[in-house]
KOLFI-902986 format. One line per 5 residues: number of its first residue (from 1); their letters; for each residue x, y negated, z of C-alpha. Coordinates in steps of 0.5 Angstrom, whole numbers, padded with zeros to 4 digits, m for minus. Each point is the difference from the previous one (the first is absolute). Last residue first. Layout:
NUM) A) X Y Z; ... $
This chain:
133) XXXXX) m0031 0036 0019; 0003 0001 0007; 0007 0003 m0002; m0001 0006 0004; m0007 0001 m0002 $
128) XXXXX) 0001 m0001 m0007; 0005 0006 0000; m0005 0004 0004; m0005 m0001 m0006; 0005 0001 m0005 $
123) XXXXX) 0002 0007 0003; m0007 0002 0001; m0002 m0002 m0007; 0006 0004 m0003; m0001 0006 0004 $
118) XXXXX) m0008 0001 m0002; m0002 0005 0005; m0003 0006 m0003; m0001 0004 0007; 0004 0006 m0002 $
113) XXXXX) 0005 m0005 m0004; 0001 m0004 0007; 0001 0007 0004; 0005 0002 m0005; 0004 m0006 0000 $
108) XXXXX) 0000 0000 0008; 0002 0007 0000; 0006 m0002 m0005; 0002 m0005 0005; 0001 m0007 m0004 $
103) XXXXX) 0005 m0003 m0005; m0002 m0006 m0005; 0001 m0001 m0007; m0003 m0006 m0003; m0003 m0001 m0007 $
98) XXXXX) m0001 m0007 m0002; m0006 m0004 m0001; m0001 m0006 m0004; m0006 m0005 0001; 0004 m0005 0004 $
93) XXXXX) m0002 m0007 m0003; m0007 0000 0001; 0000 0004 0007; 0005 m0005 0003; m0004 m0006 m0002 $
88) XXXXX) m0006 0003 0003; 0003 0002 0006; 0003 m0007 0001; m0006 m0004 m0001; 0002 m0007 m0003 $
83) XXXXX) m0003 m0006 0003; 0001 m0007 m0003; m0001 m0006 0005; m0002 m0007 m0003; 0003 m0006 0000 $
78) XXXXX) m0002 m0007 m0004; 0003 m0004 m0005; m0002 m0007 m0004; 0001 m0004 0006; 0007 0003 0001 $
73) XXXXX) 0002 0006 0005; 0004 0001 0006; 0001 0007 0002; 0001 0000 0008; m0007 0001 0002 $
68) XXXXX) m0001 0006 m0004; 0005 0004 0003; 0005 0002 m0004; 0000 0008 m0003; 0007 0004 0002 $
63) XXXXX) 0003 0002 m0007; 0000 0008 m0001; 0007 0003 0003; m0004 0005 0004; m0005 0001 m0005 $
58) XXXXX) 0000 0008 0001; 0007 0000 m0003; m0003 0003 m0006; m0006 m0004 m0001; 0004 m0007 0000 $
53) XXXXX) 0000 0000 m0008; m0008 0001 0000; 0000 m0007 0004; 0001 m0004 m0007; m0005 0003 m0004 $
48) XXXXX) m0005 0000 0006; 0001 m0007 0001; m0001 m0001 m0007; m0007 0004 0000; m0002 m0004 0006 $
43) XXXXX) 0001 m0007 m0003; m0003 0002 m0007; m0007 0002 0004; 0000 m0006 0004; 0002 m0004 m0006 $
38) XXXXX) m0006 0003 m0004; m0005 m0002 0006; 0003 m0007 0000; m0001 m0001 m0007; 0005 m0001 m0006 $
33) XXXXX) 0006 0004 0002; 0007 0000 0002; 0005 0005 0003; 0007 m0001 0004; 0004 0005 0004 $
28) XXXXX) 0007 m0001 m0001; 0003 m0001 0007; m0006 0002 0005; 0000 m0005 0006; m0003 m0006 m0004 $
23) XXXXX) m0005 0004 m0004; m0002 m0003 m0006; m0007 m0001 m0003; m0001 m0005 m0006; m0008 m0002 m0002 $
18) XXXXX) m0002 m0003 m0006; 0002 m0006 m0003; 0002 m0003 0007; m0002 0004 0007; 0006 0003 0003 $
13) XXXXX) m0002 0006 0005; 0005 0001 0005; 0000 0008 0002; 0001 0002 0007; 0002 0007 0001 $
8) XXXXX) m0004 0006 0004; 0003 0007 0000; m0004 0006 0002; 0000 0007 0003; 0008 m0001 0002 $
3) XXX) 0004 0006 0000; 0003 0002 0007; 0007 m0002 0001 $
């Protein structure tokens, strides 16, 4: 399965004393704010925090977003789409590096060293290409 580039979920904004935001499809994902601008920012932040838990399995088990037309709201509510950039989310949460031992023919290793190749970068680029990220 290819890694999605972005995830988009509907959020319900409730206007009472301030703005409360919840995601009908994402359990435990709530936020609140005093202004609409702040509510959008806080909603995205809350959604990213919850979605971090799905990075390891490439978001296969992430909740499926509802269609906006299927979400019922009250008169003091509205629905907005909140988008998460998957690449940025992964990069922000996975800065740890590991050492990996690999096997390759000695002649290829010598040629790579002679040409000052960055083996780590080449391996990372190849894995990303294979994963579609």
